[in-house]
ZAVEX-952686 format. One record per atom (N, C-alpha, C): residue number from 1; residue in three letters; atom name; x, y, z. Coordinates in nm, 4 decimals. Example, Ala and Ser with C-alpha at 12.3 -4.5 7.8 and 13.67 -1.06 7.14 Angstrom:
+-----+-----+------+----------+----------+----------+
|   n | res | atom |       xx |       yy |       zz |
+-----+-----+------+----------+----------+----------+
|   1 | ALA |    N |   1.3190 |  -0.5690 |   0.7800 |
|   1 | ALA |   CA |   1.2300 |  -0.4500 |   0.7800 |
|   1 | ALA |    C |   1.3200 |  -0.3300 |   0.7800 |
|   2 | SER |    N |   1.2850 |  -0.2250 |   0.7080 |
|   2 | SER |   CA |   1.3670 |  -0.1060 |   0.7140 |
|   2 | SER |    C |   1.2900 |   0.0030 |   0.7870 |
+-----+-----+------+----------+----------+----------+
***
This chain:
+-----+-----+------+----------+----------+----------+
|   n | res | atom |       xx |       yy |       zz |
+-----+-----+------+----------+----------+----------+
|   1 | MET |    N |  -1.3297 |   1.0017 |  -1.2453 |
|   1 | MET |   CA |  -1.2743 |   1.0370 |  -1.0996 |
|   1 | MET |    C |  -1.2798 |   0.9693 |  -1.0145 |
|   2 | GLU |    N |  -1.1628 |   0.9427 |  -0.9491 |
|   2 | GLU |   CA |  -1.1592 |   0.8271 |  -0.8373 |
|   2 | GLU |    C |  -1.1695 |   0.8570 |  -0.7016 |
|   3 | ALA |    N |  -1.2097 |   0.7686 |  -0.5945 |
|   3 | ALA |   CA |  -1.1970 |   0.8100 |  -0.4535 |
|   3 | ALA |    C |  -1.1410 |   0.7004 |  -0.3896 |
|   4 | ARG |    N |  -1.0429 |   0.7282 |  -0.2573 |
|   4 | ARG |   CA |  -0.9901 |   0.6208 |  -0.2083 |
|   4 | ARG |    C |  -1.0270 |   0.6339 |  -0.0542 |
|   5 | ALA |    N |  -0.9786 |   0.5281 |   0.0048 |
|   5 | ALA |   CA |  -0.9883 |   0.5257 |   0.1495 |
|   5 | ALA |    C |  -0.8990 |   0.4161 |   0.1809 |
|   6 | ILE |    N |  -0.8245 |   0.4533 |   0.2968 |
|   6 | ILE |   CA |  -0.7453 |   0.3639 |   0.3375 |
|   6 | ILE |    C |  -0.7334 |   0.3553 |   0.5080 |
|   7 | ALA |    N |  -0.7267 |   0.2018 |   0.5679 |
|   7 | ALA |   CA |  -0.7423 |   0.1798 |   0.6881 |
|   7 | ALA |    C |  -0.5791 |   0.1463 |   0.7205 |
|   8 | LYS |    N |  -0.5172 |   0.2044 |   0.8271 |
|   8 | LYS |   CA |  -0.3951 |   0.2046 |   0.8421 |
|   8 | LYS |    C |  -0.3926 |   0.0851 |   0.9674 |
|   9 | GLU |    N |  -0.2940 |   0.0365 |   0.9837 |
|   9 | GLU |   CA |  -0.2640 |  -0.0842 |   1.1104 |
|   9 | GLU |    C |  -0.3810 |  -0.1257 |   1.1599 |
|  10 | VAL |    N |  -0.4317 |  -0.2042 |   1.0638 |
|  10 | VAL |   CA |  -0.5602 |  -0.2876 |   1.0902 |
|  10 | VAL |    C |  -0.4753 |  -0.4454 |   1.1579 |
|  11 | ARG |    N |  -0.5498 |  -0.4911 |   1.2690 |
|  11 | ARG |   CA |  -0.5165 |  -0.6362 |   1.3302 |
|  11 | ARG |    C |  -0.5561 |  -0.7158 |   1.2122 |
|  12 | THR |    N |  -0.5268 |  -0.7747 |   1.1206 |
|  12 | THR |   CA |  -0.5379 |  -0.8754 |   1.0786 |
|  12 | THR |    C |  -0.4034 |  -0.9136 |   0.9902 |
|  13 | VAL |    N |  -0.4046 |  -1.0633 |   0.9219 |
|  13 | VAL |   CA |  -0.3144 |  -1.0936 |   0.8751 |
|  13 | VAL |    C |  -0.3057 |  -1.0772 |   0.7305 |
|  14 | PRO |    N |  -0.1737 |  -0.9912 |   0.6625 |
|  14 | PRO |   CA |  -0.2045 |  -0.9580 |   0.5427 |
|  14 | PRO |    C |  -0.2111 |  -1.0930 |   0.4220 |
|  15 | ARG |    N |  -0.1509 |  -1.1825 |   0.4223 |
|  15 | ARG |   CA |  -0.1869 |  -1.3082 |   0.3638 |
|  15 | ARG |    C |  -0.3249 |  -1.3575 |   0.3782 |
|  16 | LYS |    N |  -0.3699 |  -1.3553 |   0.4896 |
|  16 | LYS |   CA |  -0.5207 |  -1.3979 |   0.4851 |
|  16 | LYS |    C |  -0.6302 |  -1.2967 |   0.4123 |
|  17 | ALA |    N |  -0.5821 |  -1.1957 |   0.4537 |
|  17 | ALA |   CA |  -0.6711 |  -1.0491 |   0.4087 |
|  17 | ALA |    C |  -0.6642 |  -1.0287 |   0.2362 |
|  18 | ARG |    N |  -0.5597 |  -1.0840 |   0.1981 |
|  18 | ARG |   CA |  -0.5349 |  -1.0548 |   0.0132 |
|  18 | ARG |    C |  -0.6339 |  -1.1937 |  -0.0199 |
|  19 | LEU |    N |  -0.6504 |  -1.3160 |   0.0157 |
|  19 | LEU |   CA |  -0.7463 |  -1.3981 |  -0.0019 |
|  19 | LEU |    C |  -0.8625 |  -1.3257 |  -0.0256 |
|  20 | VAL |    N |  -0.8996 |  -1.2312 |   0.0667 |
|  20 | VAL |   CA |  -1.0474 |  -1.1705 |   0.0588 |
|  20 | VAL |    C |  -1.0541 |  -1.0578 |  -0.0633 |
|  21 | ILE |    N |  -0.9524 |  -0.9831 |  -0.0338 |
|  21 | ILE |   CA |  -0.9667 |  -0.8827 |  -0.1380 |
|  21 | ILE |    C |  -0.9379 |  -0.9462 |  -0.2837 |
|  22 | ASP |    N |  -0.8665 |  -1.0169 |  -0.3018 |
|  22 | ASP |   CA |  -0.8612 |  -1.0601 |  -0.4839 |
|  22 | ASP |    C |  -1.0074 |  -1.0981 |  -0.5197 |
|  23 | LEU |    N |  -1.1117 |  -1.1441 |  -0.4263 |
|  23 | LEU |   CA |  -1.2631 |  -1.1577 |  -0.4466 |
|  23 | LEU |    C |  -1.3209 |  -1.0379 |  -0.5150 |
|  24 | ILE |    N |  -1.2934 |  -0.9194 |  -0.4674 |
|  24 | ILE |   CA |  -1.3561 |  -0.7951 |  -0.5436 |
|  24 | ILE |    C |  -1.3068 |  -0.7141 |  -0.6157 |
|  25 | ARG |    N |  -1.1597 |  -0.7255 |  -0.6427 |
|  25 | ARG |   CA |  -1.0849 |  -0.6459 |  -0.7325 |
|  25 | ARG |    C |  -1.1619 |  -0.6520 |  -0.9028 |
|  26 | GLY |    N |  -1.2156 |  -0.5217 |  -0.9162 |
|  26 | GLY |   CA |  -1.2504 |  -0.5192 |  -1.0587 |
|  26 | GLY |    C |  -1.4171 |  -0.5294 |  -1.0851 |
|  27 | LYS |    N |  -1.4990 |  -0.5411 |  -0.9411 |
|  27 | LYS |   CA |  -1.6491 |  -0.5773 |  -0.9546 |
|  27 | LYS |    C |  -1.7000 |  -0.4670 |  -0.9383 |
|  28 | SER |    N |  -1.8175 |  -0.4049 |  -0.9528 |
|  28 | SER |   CA |  -1.8911 |  -0.3126 |  -0.8946 |
|  28 | SER |    C |  -1.8793 |  -0.3010 |  -0.7456 |
|  29 | VAL |    N |  -1.9444 |  -0.1903 |  -0.7197 |
|  29 | VAL |   CA |  -1.9377 |  -0.1659 |  -0.5557 |
|  29 | VAL |    C |  -2.0573 |  -0.2396 |  -0.4994 |
|  30 | LYS |    N |  -2.1701 |  -0.2622 |  -0.5644 |
|  30 | LYS |   CA |  -2.2702 |  -0.3366 |  -0.5232 |
|  30 | LYS |    C |  -2.2516 |  -0.4669 |  -0.4833 |
|  31 | GLU |    N |  -2.1739 |  -0.5192 |  -0.6340 |
|  31 | GLU |   CA |  -2.1410 |  -0.6593 |  -0.6147 |
|  31 | GLU |    C |  -2.0497 |  -0.6879 |  -0.4963 |
|  32 | ALA |    N |  -1.9355 |  -0.6037 |  -0.4944 |
|  32 | ALA |   CA |  -1.8486 |  -0.6277 |  -0.3841 |
|  32 | ALA |    C |  -1.8841 |  -0.6294 |  -0.2451 |
|  33 | ASP |    N |  -1.9810 |  -0.5546 |  -0.2447 |
|  33 | ASP |   CA |  -2.0647 |  -0.5522 |  -0.1026 |
|  33 | ASP |    C |  -2.1404 |  -0.6598 |  -0.0537 |
|  34 | VAL |    N |  -2.1998 |  -0.7301 |  -0.1528 |
|  34 | VAL |   CA |  -2.2980 |  -0.8375 |  -0.1222 |
|  34 | VAL |    C |  -2.1703 |  -0.9468 |  -0.1014 |
|  35 | ILE |    N |  -2.0544 |  -0.9487 |  -0.2005 |
|  35 | ILE |   CA |  -1.9674 |  -1.0891 |  -0.1485 |
|  35 | ILE |    C |  -1.8904 |  -1.0772 |  -0.0124 |
|  36 | LEU |    N |  -1.8681 |  -0.9339 |   0.0116 |
|  36 | LEU |   CA |  -1.8068 |  -0.8995 |   0.1628 |
|  36 | LEU |    C |  -1.9007 |  -0.9344 |   0.2671 |
|  37 | LYS |    N |  -2.0382 |  -0.9037 |   0.2589 |
|  37 | LYS |   CA |  -2.1544 |  -0.9156 |   0.3679 |
|  37 | LYS |    C |  -2.1458 |  -1.0685 |   0.3570 |
|  38 | ASN |    N |  -2.1563 |  -1.1437 |   0.2889 |
|  38 | ASN |   CA |  -2.1848 |  -1.2961 |   0.2954 |
|  38 | ASN |    C |  -2.0472 |  -1.3845 |   0.2884 |
|  39 | LEU |    N |  -1.9383 |  -1.3420 |   0.3224 |
|  39 | LEU |   CA |  -1.8029 |  -1.4114 |   0.3717 |
|  39 | LEU |    C |  -1.7996 |  -1.4079 |   0.5087 |
|  40 | ASN |    N |  -1.7540 |  -1.5301 |   0.5669 |
|  40 | ASN |   CA |  -1.7487 |  -1.5521 |   0.7029 |
|  40 | ASN |    C |  -1.5998 |  -1.5671 |   0.7537 |
|  41 | LYS |    N |  -1.5479 |  -1.4457 |   0.7338 |
|  41 | LYS |   CA |  -1.4143 |  -1.4121 |   0.7889 |
|  41 | LYS |    C |  -1.4127 |  -1.2929 |   0.8374 |
|  42 | GLU |    N |  -1.3167 |  -1.2874 |   0.9154 |
|  42 | GLU |   CA |  -1.3041 |  -1.1179 |   0.9912 |
|  42 | GLU |    C |  -1.2454 |  -1.0244 |   0.9139 |
|  43 | SER |    N |  -1.1609 |  -1.0392 |   0.8053 |
|  43 | SER |   CA |  -1.0790 |  -0.9412 |   0.7212 |
|  43 | SER |    C |  -1.2133 |  -0.8815 |   0.6340 |
|  44 | ALA |    N |  -1.2878 |  -0.9611 |   0.6014 |
|  44 | ALA |   CA |  -1.4163 |  -0.9560 |   0.5044 |
|  44 | ALA |    C |  -1.4956 |  -0.8177 |   0.5817 |
|  45 | ARG |    N |  -1.5188 |  -0.8446 |   0.6930 |
|  45 | ARG |   CA |  -1.5910 |  -0.7342 |   0.7529 |
|  45 | ARG |    C |  -1.4969 |  -0.6268 |   0.7551 |
|  46 | LEU |    N |  -1.3787 |  -0.5882 |   0.7893 |
|  46 | LEU |   CA |  -1.2506 |  -0.4720 |   0.7660 |
|  46 | LEU |    C |  -1.2706 |  -0.4125 |   0.6483 |
|  47 | ILE |    N |  -1.2477 |  -0.4975 |   0.5445 |
|  47 | ILE |   CA |  -1.2472 |  -0.4792 |   0.4212 |
|  47 | ILE |    C |  -1.3632 |  -0.3867 |   0.3799 |
|  48 | ARG |    N |  -1.4686 |  -0.4459 |   0.4152 |
|  48 | ARG |   CA |  -1.6195 |  -0.3845 |   0.3499 |
|  48 | ARG |    C |  -1.6422 |  -0.2551 |   0.4435 |
|  49 | LYS |    N |  -1.5590 |  -0.2223 |   0.5818 |
|  49 | LYS |   CA |  -1.5795 |  -0.0967 |   0.6312 |
|  49 | LYS |    C |  -1.5159 |   0.0166 |   0.5373 |
|  50 | VAL |    N |  -1.3735 |  -0.0321 |   0.4495 |
|  50 | VAL |   CA |  -1.2918 |   0.0396 |   0.3900 |
|  50 | VAL |    C |  -1.3701 |   0.0610 |   0.2582 |
|  51 | LEU |    N |  -1.4332 |  -0.0036 |   0.2087 |
|  51 | LEU |   CA |  -1.5121 |  -0.0336 |   0.0764 |
|  51 | LEU |    C |  -1.6387 |   0.0966 |   0.1016 |
|  52 | ILE |    N |  -1.7249 |   0.0839 |   0.2105 |
|  52 | ILE |   CA |  -1.7870 |   0.1645 |   0.2499 |
|  52 | ILE |    C |  -1.7448 |   0.3090 |   0.2366 |
|  53 | SER |    N |  -1.6443 |   0.3274 |   0.3237 |
|  53 | SER |   CA |  -1.5811 |   0.4531 |   0.3481 |
|  53 | SER |    C |  -1.5734 |   0.5177 |   0.1953 |
|  54 | ALA |    N |  -1.5108 |   0.4262 |   0.1089 |
|  54 | ALA |   CA |  -1.4467 |   0.4964 |  -0.0456 |
|  54 | ALA |    C |  -1.5689 |   0.5129 |  -0.0814 |
|  55 | THR |    N |  -1.6550 |   0.4458 |  -0.1047 |
|  55 | THR |   CA |  -1.7709 |   0.4690 |  -0.1674 |
|  55 | THR |    C |  -1.8609 |   0.6136 |  -0.1056 |
|  56 | ALA |    N |  -1.8609 |   0.6301 |   0.0140 |
|  56 | ALA |   CA |  -1.9117 |   0.7616 |   0.0600 |
|  56 | ALA |    C |  -1.8429 |   0.8643 |   0.0344 |
|  57 | ASN |    N |  -1.7059 |   0.8653 |   0.0114 |
|  57 | ASN |   CA |  -1.6112 |   0.9652 |  -0.0330 |
|  57 | ASN |    C |  -1.6047 |   1.0173 |  -0.1346 |
|  58 | ALA |    N |  -1.6475 |   0.9027 |  -0.2667 |
|  58 | ALA |   CA |  -1.7173 |   0.9282 |  -0.3815 |
|  58 | ALA |    C |  -1.8271 |   0.9820 |  -0.3882 |
|  59 | GLU |    N |  -1.9266 |   0.9660 |  -0.3093 |
|  59 | GLU |   CA |  -2.0241 |   1.0360 |  -0.3054 |
|  59 | GLU |    C |  -2.0607 |   1.1687 |  -0.2922 |
|  60 | ASN |    N |  -1.9809 |   1.2015 |  -0.1590 |
|  60 | ASN |   CA |  -2.0065 |   1.3358 |  -0.0975 |
|  60 | ASN |    C |  -1.9057 |   1.4198 |  -0.1460 |
|  61 | ASN |    N |  -1.7684 |   1.3775 |  -0.1578 |
|  61 | ASN |   CA |  -1.6626 |   1.4399 |  -0.2168 |
|  61 | ASN |    C |  -1.6673 |   1.5193 |  -0.3332 |
|  62 | LEU |    N |  -1.6683 |   1.3895 |  -0.4372 |
|  62 | LEU |   CA |  -1.6851 |   1.4281 |  -0.5764 |
|  62 | LEU |    C |  -1.8168 |   1.4065 |  -0.6598 |
|  63 | ASN |    N |  -1.9192 |   1.3864 |  -0.5772 |
|  63 | ASN |   CA |  -2.0561 |   1.4004 |  -0.6374 |
|  63 | ASN |    C |  -2.0790 |   1.2578 |  -0.7651 |
|  64 | LEU |    N |  -2.0401 |   1.1516 |  -0.7228 |
|  64 | LEU |   CA |  -2.0438 |   1.0406 |  -0.8144 |
|  64 | LEU |    C |  -2.1660 |   0.9742 |  -0.7925 |
|  65 | ASP |    N |  -2.2156 |   0.9128 |  -0.8483 |
|  65 | ASP |   CA |  -2.3557 |   0.8248 |  -0.8330 |
|  65 | ASP |    C |  -2.2837 |   0.7003 |  -0.7859 |
|  66 | LYS |    N |  -2.3703 |   0.6267 |  -0.6836 |
|  66 | LYS |   CA |  -2.3121 |   0.5307 |  -0.6356 |
|  66 | LYS |    C |  -2.3170 |   0.3837 |  -0.7349 |
|  67 | ASN |    N |  -2.4344 |   0.3841 |  -0.8252 |
|  67 | ASN |   CA |  -2.4773 |   0.3130 |  -0.9025 |
|  67 | ASN |    C |  -2.3707 |   0.2604 |  -0.9988 |
|  68 | ASN |    N |  -2.2909 |   0.3652 |  -1.0596 |
|  68 | ASN |   CA |  -2.1814 |   0.3653 |  -1.1402 |
|  68 | ASN |    C |  -2.0747 |   0.3203 |  -1.1038 |
|  69 | LEU |    N |  -2.0318 |   0.3363 |  -0.9702 |
|  69 | LEU |   CA |  -1.9059 |   0.2847 |  -0.9118 |
|  69 | LEU |    C |  -1.8304 |   0.1487 |  -0.9193 |
|  70 | TYR |    N |  -1.7205 |   0.1266 |  -0.9403 |
|  70 | TYR |   CA |  -1.6754 |  -0.0078 |  -0.9300 |
|  70 | TYR |    C |  -1.5178 |   0.0095 |  -0.8717 |
|  71 | VAL |    N |  -1.4734 |  -0.1220 |  -0.7997 |
|  71 | VAL |   CA |  -1.3669 |  -0.1166 |  -0.7500 |
|  71 | VAL |    C |  -1.2314 |  -0.1099 |  -0.8601 |
|  72 | LYS |    N |  -1.1734 |  -0.0083 |  -0.8439 |
|  72 | LYS |   CA |  -1.0484 |   0.0190 |  -0.9499 |
|  72 | LYS |    C |  -0.9393 |  -0.0710 |  -0.8798 |
|  73 | GLU |    N |  -0.9056 |  -0.0076 |  -0.7796 |
|  73 | GLU |   CA |  -0.7621 |  -0.0883 |  -0.7197 |
|  73 | GLU |    C |  -0.7918 |  -0.1230 |  -0.5963 |
|  74 | ALA |    N |  -0.7587 |  -0.2404 |  -0.5731 |
|  74 | ALA |   CA |  -0.7782 |  -0.3003 |  -0.4078 |
|  74 | ALA |    C |  -0.6343 |  -0.3481 |  -0.3954 |
|  75 | PHE |    N |  -0.5773 |  -0.3161 |  -0.2545 |
|  75 | PHE |   CA |  -0.4540 |  -0.3847 |  -0.2221 |
|  75 | PHE |    C |  -0.4378 |  -0.3669 |  -0.0754 |
|  76 | ILE |    N |  -0.3562 |  -0.4599 |  -0.0394 |
|  76 | ILE |   CA |  -0.3496 |  -0.4948 |   0.1042 |
|  76 | ILE |    C |  -0.1431 |  -0.4723 |   0.1184 |
|  77 | ASN |    N |  -0.1450 |  -0.3830 |   0.1858 |
|  77 | ASN |   CA |   0.0209 |  -0.3652 |   0.2256 |
|  77 | ASN |    C |   0.0358 |  -0.4340 |   0.3598 |
|  78 | GLU |    N |   0.1703 |  -0.4581 |   0.4120 |
|  78 | GLU |   CA |   0.1929 |  -0.5074 |   0.5497 |
|  78 | GLU |    C |   0.2327 |  -0.3847 |   0.6492 |
|  79 | GLY |    N |   0.1572 |  -0.3971 |   0.7338 |
|  79 | GLY |   CA |   0.1906 |  -0.2803 |   0.8298 |
|  79 | GLY |    C |   0.2979 |  -0.3099 |   0.9429 |
|  80 | ARG |    N |   0.3291 |  -0.2674 |   1.0458 |
|  80 | ARG |   CA |   0.3964 |  -0.3143 |   1.1447 |
|  80 | ARG |    C |   0.3832 |  -0.4396 |   1.2278 |
|  81 | THR |    N |   0.4713 |  -0.4782 |   1.2753 |
|  81 | THR |   CA |   0.4580 |  -0.6019 |   1.3169 |
|  81 | THR |    C |   0.4967 |  -0.6011 |   1.4662 |
|  82 | LEU |    N |   0.3792 |  -0.6490 |   1.5616 |
|  82 | LEU |   CA |   0.4087 |  -0.6261 |   1.7201 |
|  82 | LEU |    C |   0.4648 |  -0.7577 |   1.7590 |
|  83 | LYS |    N |   0.5865 |  -0.7430 |   1.8246 |
|  83 | LYS |   CA |   0.6320 |  -0.8631 |   1.8557 |
|  83 | LYS |    C |   0.6519 |  -0.8838 |   2.0293 |
|  84 | ARG |    N |   0.5975 |  -1.0054 |   2.0478 |
|  84 | ARG |   CA |   0.5759 |  -1.0291 |   2.1852 |
|  84 | ARG |    C |   0.6297 |  -1.1660 |   2.2023 |
|  85 | MET |    N |   0.6545 |  -1.2448 |   2.3138 |
|  85 | MET |   CA |   0.7464 |  -1.3419 |   2.3527 |
|  85 | MET |    C |   0.6412 |  -1.4160 |   2.4583 |
|  86 | ARG |    N |   0.6526 |  -1.5533 |   2.4114 |
|  86 | ARG |   CA |   0.5849 |  -1.6512 |   2.5009 |
|  86 | ARG |    C |   0.7090 |  -1.7348 |   2.5583 |
|  87 | PHE |    N |   0.6911 |  -1.7876 |   2.7061 |
|  87 | PHE |   CA |   0.7881 |  -1.8439 |   2.7578 |
|  87 | PHE |    C |   0.7648 |  -1.9948 |   2.7443 |
|  88 | GLY |    N |   0.8530 |  -2.0601 |   2.7271 |
|  88 | GLY |   CA |   0.8453 |  -2.2060 |   2.7144 |
|  88 | GLY |    C |   0.8962 |  -2.2980 |   2.8206 |
|  89 | SER |    N |   0.8929 |  -2.4105 |   2.7662 |
|  89 | SER |   CA |   0.9542 |  -2.4911 |   2.8863 |
|  89 | SER |    C |   1.1210 |  -2.5120 |   2.8742 |
|  90 | ARG |    N |   1.1853 |  -2.5236 |   3.0019 |
|  90 | ARG |   CA |   1.3298 |  -2.4950 |   3.0259 |
|  90 | ARG |    C |   1.3970 |  -2.3704 |   2.9956 |
|  91 | GLY |    N |   1.3032 |  -2.2832 |   3.0290 |
|  91 | GLY |   CA |   1.3619 |  -2.1317 |   3.0016 |
|  91 | GLY |    C |   1.3683 |  -2.0543 |   2.8533 |
|  92 | HIS |    N |   1.3000 |  -2.1411 |   2.7837 |
|  92 | HIS |   CA |   1.2993 |  -2.1335 |   2.6401 |
|  92 | HIS |    C |   1.2306 |  -2.0534 |   2.5910 |
|  93 | VAL |    N |   1.2421 |  -1.9377 |   2.4898 |
|  93 | VAL |   CA |   1.1464 |  -1.7885 |   2.4851 |
|  93 | VAL |    C |   1.1066 |  -1.8127 |   2.3506 |
|  94 | GLU |    N |   0.9975 |  -1.8305 |   2.3137 |
|  94 | GLU |   CA |   0.9207 |  -1.8278 |   2.1325 |
|  94 | GLU |    C |   0.8598 |  -1.7320 |   2.1023 |
|  95 | PRO |    N |   0.9250 |  -1.6559 |   2.0153 |
|  95 | PRO |   CA |   0.8436 |  -1.5290 |   1.9679 |
|  95 | PRO |    C |   0.7469 |  -1.5305 |   1.9286 |
|  96 | ILE |    N |   0.6076 |  -1.4435 |   1.9447 |
|  96 | ILE |   CA |   0.4948 |  -1.4213 |   1.8777 |
|  96 | ILE |    C |   0.4784 |  -1.3194 |   1.7704 |
|  97 | LYS |    N |   0.4514 |  -1.3280 |   1.6476 |
|  97 | LYS |   CA |   0.4394 |  -1.2161 |   1.5319 |
|  97 | LYS |    C |   0.3209 |  -1.1744 |   1.5153 |
|  98 | LYS |    N |   0.2666 |  -1.0608 |   1.5962 |
|  98 | LYS |   CA |   0.1107 |  -0.9895 |   1.5682 |
|  98 | LYS |    C |   0.1382 |  -0.9337 |   1.4575 |
|  99 | ARG |    N |   0.1016 |  -0.9728 |   1.3077 |
|  99 | ARG |   CA |   0.0853 |  -0.8743 |   1.2080 |
|  99 | ARG |    C |  -0.0250 |  -0.7646 |   1.2082 |
| 100 | THR |    N |   0.0124 |  -0.6737 |   1.1281 |
| 100 | THR |   CA |  -0.0788 |  -0.5697 |   1.0964 |
| 100 | THR |    C |  -0.0805 |  -0.5415 |   0.9465 |
| 101 | SER |    N |  -0.1948 |  -0.4898 |   0.8960 |
| 101 | SER |   CA |  -0.2216 |  -0.4881 |   0.7534 |
| 101 | SER |    C |  -0.2598 |  -0.3273 |   0.7147 |
| 102 | HIS |    N |  -0.2443 |  -0.2568 |   0.5903 |
| 102 | HIS |   CA |  -0.2883 |  -0.1439 |   0.5560 |
| 102 | HIS |    C |  -0.3936 |  -0.1683 |   0.4427 |
| 103 | ILE |    N |  -0.4897 |  -0.1434 |   0.4588 |
| 103 | ILE |   CA |  -0.5911 |  -0.1622 |   0.3357 |
| 103 | ILE |    C |  -0.6404 |  -0.0507 |   0.2702 |
| 104 | THR |    N |  -0.6041 |  -0.0666 |   0.1456 |
| 104 | THR |   CA |  -0.6322 |   0.0451 |   0.0504 |
| 104 | THR |    C |  -0.7303 |   0.0027 |  -0.0533 |
| 105 | ILE |    N |  -0.8376 |   0.0915 |  -0.0616 |
| 105 | ILE |   CA |  -0.9485 |   0.0758 |  -0.1959 |
| 105 | ILE |    C |  -0.9946 |   0.2042 |  -0.2637 |
| 106 | VAL |    N |  -0.9694 |   0.1858 |  -0.3978 |
| 106 | VAL |   CA |  -0.9814 |   0.3169 |  -0.4721 |
| 106 | VAL |    C |  -1.1026 |   0.2611 |  -0.5813 |
| 107 | VAL |    N |  -1.1979 |   0.3387 |  -0.5868 |
| 107 | VAL |   CA |  -1.3234 |   0.3236 |  -0.6319 |
| 107 | VAL |    C |  -1.3384 |   0.4222 |  -0.7358 |
| 108 | SER |    N |  -1.3887 |   0.4107 |  -0.8712 |
| 108 | SER |   CA |  -1.4145 |   0.5177 |  -0.9660 |
| 108 | SER |    C |  -1.5057 |   0.4802 |  -1.0775 |
| 109 | ASP |    N |  -1.5667 |   0.5522 |  -1.1446 |
| 109 | ASP |   CA |  -1.7057 |   0.5544 |  -1.1983 |
| 109 | ASP |    C |  -1.6795 |   0.5009 |  -1.3540 |
| 110 | ARG |    N |  -1.7234 |   0.4146 |  -1.3824 |
| 110 | ARG |   CA |  -1.7402 |   0.3627 |  -1.5364 |
| 110 | ARG |    C |  -1.7972 |   0.4731 |  -1.6478 |
| 111 | ASN |    N |  -1.6977 |   0.4966 |  -1.7347 |
| 111 | ASN |   CA |  -1.7423 |   0.5985 |  -1.8237 |
| 111 | ASN |    C |  -1.7609 |   0.5362 |  -1.9851 |
+-----+-----+------+----------+----------+----------+
***
């Protein structure tokens, strides 16, 4: 049995968040939680929220034991890009792209 949690339109850059999510893929939930808790990155805090949500879904909806869970899948897709403009010198306009992410984590029990 597997449970999933998805956070959509999270304001973090997917390229930076993928560096963090690669650290927890395939690890047990407890080990992944410790890794994310000790990382000094904003995306680690956001990914940890999704991991806790996926774990709660597995416990409450599927009656799985938290100690036997591991991160089966973890990936980050690109969300919408918010496009803003910054005015430069001599009437020049520079685009600012504020990127968003979709964070998906699937946890499963070890058989």
